[in-house]
KENU-120034 format. One record per residue (C-alpha): x, y, z. Coordinates in steps of 0.001 Angstrom, whole numbers, padded with zeros to 6 digits, always signed. Layout:
N
XYZ...
//
This chain:
359
+000060-000181+000008+001414+003413-001017+002453+005480+002225+004557+008576+003104+005224+011801+001254+008427+011835-000735+010228+014967-001605+012909+015238-004644+015625+017568-003315+017251+019806-005867+020773+020628-005078+023111+022647-007521+027002+022128-006699+026094+020656-003650+023887+023480-002371+020344+022477-001210+017875+024839-003128+015517+026691-001001+012285+025422-002784+013488+021839-001306+013020+023062+002188+009751+024635+001360+008444+021300+000221+009675+019496+002974+007851+021939+005187+004569+021532+003097+005067+017827+003048+005201+017661+006822+001965+019633+006993+000020+017186+004715+001910+013954+006368+000523+015266+009857-002977+015480+008148-002646+011934+006874-000739+010182+009602+002258+009424+007320+005703+010668+007226+008226+012622+005090+011020+011246+002962+013518+013353+001343+015416+012125-001813+018733+013281-002172+020776+012830-005458+024260+013867-006214+027717+013117-005801+029528+013360-002306+026383+014988-000922+025570+012613+001907+026759+015178+004406+023887+017321+003399+021284+014837+004826+021381+015999+008367+020175+019339+007156+017072+017959+005478+016313+016075+008539+016495+019166+010464+014078+020920+008453+011552+018357+008808+012228+015066+007080+011921+011865+008798+014136+009718+006687+016627+010847+004039+017258+008582+000808+020837+009582-000578+021827+008012-003983+025167+009131-004415+027117+008439-007638+029720+010225-009946+026850+010392-012622+024618+012511-010669+027303+015293-009821+025521+017719-012342+022280+017347-013542+021556+015670-016597+017895+014030-017329+018457+010237-017801+020529+009209-014671+018157+011447-012356+015026+009903-013794+016349+006225-013475+017048+007063-009748+013920+008564-008991+011975+005817-010940+013745+003376-008894+012799+004886-005620+009383+004812-006515+009265+001373-007675+011386+000166-004362+009319+002327-002049+005892+002982-003344+005267+006471-001869+001690+008023-001633+002947+011498-002709+005873+012816-004791+006650+016349-005031+009028+018084-007139+010013+021812-007199+008537+023427-010231+012181+024777-011510+013777+024121-014511+015126+020881-013280+011757+019639-011656+010014+020517-014858+012559+018284-016934+012327+015399-014602+008792+014969-012806+006982+014363-016327+009286+011752-017368+009264+010028-014024+005609+010053-014134+005408+008676-017836+007916+005779-016555+005620+004879-013514+002526+005327-015478+001081+008068-013050-000312+011520-013386+001400+014924-012879-000018+018192-012014+002588+020955-012680+003131+024381-011194+000866+023887-008025+000470+026898-005808-001788+024959-003173-001677+021593-001765-004626+020196+000501-005666+016552+001812-007979+017644+004614-011382+018372+002847-012070+021017+005723-008946+022924+004879-009855+022922+001344-013514+023915+001857-011929+027001+003850-009772+027772+000922-012994+027691-001414-014853+029779+000689-012151+032610+001321-010392+032773-001922-012370+031661-004856-015770+032717-006587-017200+029461-005506-017894+031395-002131-021084+032395-004102-022188+028623-004483-021771+027330-000748-024218+024369-001448-021186+023159-003709-018426+023527-001140-020620+021673+001596-021312+018924-000670-017837+017724-000893-017020+014401+000562-015394+014734+003790-013807+011522+003826-011840+012023+000719-008006+011726+001517-006733+012396-002155-004225+015294-002548-006133+018257-003850-003436+020123-006371-004569+023488-007036-002545+025291-009922-003443+028421-012291-005113+027681-015506-005923+029527-018563-003175+032054-018115-004050+032519-014513-007800+033490-015185-009009+030639-013140-007753+028204-010398-008153+024581-011154-008003+021787-008558-006714+018246-009807-006994+014959-008086-005407+011612-009240-007626+008979-007746-006612+005822-009937-002685+006021-010149+000088+006309-007577+001880+007934-006365+000033+011446-006684+002654+013725-008325+003207+017341-008208+005433+020091-008872+005418+023111-006849+006198+026593-007407+009191+028227-005510+008216+030588-002922+004600+029625-002541+004898+027272+000486+006041+028476+003944+009624+027912+004685+010027+025562+007827+011918+026287+011005+015448+024386+010970+015506+022400+014412+019106+021227+014748+018099+018851+017530+015712+016917+015246+016891+013231+014581+015789+010992+011336+017317+007993+009389+019749+008338+006687+019597+005423+004209+022000+004835+001316+020287+003771-001956+021776+001897-004626+019791+002606-007784+022032+000725-010211+023494+003916-011831+026521+003575-014236+028487+006251-016096+026826+004803-019223+023344+006213-018098+024394+009842-018815+023692+009890-022619+025326+013361-023146+028817+014577-022496+029428+017275-020400+032130+019658-021836+032052+022400-019408+029956+023692-016346+029776+027602-016803+028212+030066-014472+026216+033069-015553+028416+036282-015690+025198+038084-015274+024085+038363-011670+020501+036582-011515+017499+038386-010183+015287+036372-007714+012728+038762-006334+011367+035994-003768+014510+036799-001741+014070+040609-001827+012971+042155+001802+011699+045250-000287+009689+045287-003495+008552+048067-005482+006290+046761-007984+004654+048419-010905+001276+047885-012917-000818+049370-015666-000480+052635-014069+003259+053168-014892+002125+053656-018476+005230+052162-020268+008721+050945-019983+010152+054137-018743+007546+054419-016074+009630+051735-014049+012851+053861-013852+011410+055783-011097+010573+052866-009289+014043+051396-009807+015371+054392-008212+012969+054153-005383+013861+050461-004977+017718+051220-004997+017215+053689-001939+015222+051192-000016+017826+048365-000842+015057+046366-002697+013853+045049-006198+011620+046302-008654+008905+043822-009882+005646+043875-011752+002238+042781-012139+001323+040669-015404+000375+043616-017463+004009+044986-017444+005642+041608-018752+003002+040967-021198+003388+044341-022768+007255+043841-022734+007981+046642-020376+009775+044446-017850+011413+040896-017718+009270+037852-016832+011508+036946-013920+010123+039956-012071+006562+039160-012577+004565+038760-009036+001202+036481-009023-000267+033256-009879+001293+033283-013120+004681+034716-012000+006136+034615-008382+005119+034488-004912+006837+036774-002684+006737+037720+001079+008909+040702+001476+008944+043082+004642+007797+045965+002544+005756+045772-000833+004913+048919-002463+002331+048409-005094+002409+051308-007926-000366+051898-010333-001678+048225-009388-005428+047995-009113-005070+044562-007461-006634+041655-009691-007013+038265-007531-004248+036908-009664-001824+039338-008413-002766+039657-004758-002271+035908-004551+001340+036501-005160+001802+039041-002579-000930+039520+000127+001247+037765+002647+003921+040461+002394+004515+041933+006095+003528+045602+005164+001970+046744+001986+001849+050600+000632-000557+051109-002357+000169+054241-004600-003185+054553-006745-005657+057225-008143-008282+054789-007420-008950+054640-003720-011562+051936-004155-009561+049357-005977-008653+046060-004406-005117+046972-003751-006199+049515-001616-008295+047154+000601-005646+045168+001587-003037+047687+001998-001562+048665+005204-000913+052214+004067-002894+053819+000901-001645+056605-001012-004321+058404-003286-002806+060176-006340-000589+060349-009186+002162+057778-008748+004476+059683-011277+004435+062730-008724+004567+060653-005665+007556+058347-006538+009710+060769-007171+008888+062785-003826+009095+059629-001969+012512+058929-003243+013942+062534-002625+012466+062207+001060+014294+059029+001611+017471+060219+000275+017306+063511+002526+016664+061290+005453+019458+059004+004823+021724+062087+004566+020745+063321+007808+021489+059892+009573+024892+060060+007807+025379+063633+009549
//
């Protein structure tokens, strides 16, 4: 019988990626609801020393598959190793990060074990009561309470929720007939668990039958980018623009403000779709989920798809001409007016304040 929740850990150069800890935290919450445990699957070369950290973040057991062919990510050996784990241990649920690696590996694994895969999830539930609460508070089904109340409360299958149709609807998918239930989960959407150095668990070395011949490509060189990658999910301060900025030039004042605050510039979907700003700076259901200490929404009305990606920010400032827009309703501080006037004045005020502190 399928049992326990498995998380495929992503590491690059021996460094465990943040999304893996987020998934272990989410798996721990699901496992508590199911009465199961969390197993982390760690693949790489000379990476056994990282297993204890995964236990400290919530894994009860870590399966370590250590082989030279896994030193750098290539599709075939990693897919073979994870497939071996599924066939050997028969997990109930299998989670991957919705990263470039996870999106490459997970569908191939699903194909080999003949199960389904739900990609790019932003929410996972097993308890029907928790799922019903989500439907009541965050979806249009709140207008149809009888449909929510009619759900079978004994249903213990994984309910995998993801954006569909360009983020215009949220779809919940259930895989009842096949196992494991598999999902890729977007980085940044699940809460990071607390690390407990005193936590104990089991580390198991697994032989997946790998050989160097499993790598059907030749790695000539591994080169890092000379351009610093921007990860807005790590930013403590985000200055985000929407339709109200008016065009690509409208982000320049936002960049100046973000620079003074030591933050990053982001955008709602309209900015990306219009070609005003890079895709990796999009916040929302079809972009990234962020949790900064300060989120300044400039000219963003607050469509539900955008709010889903930033509503858990610690402090939200909304700058908008429309005092009745949804963003104003969730903001801790709302400023009604022209952002093209307000942002430069705010930037200059911060500069003046910082200058006084130096003196």
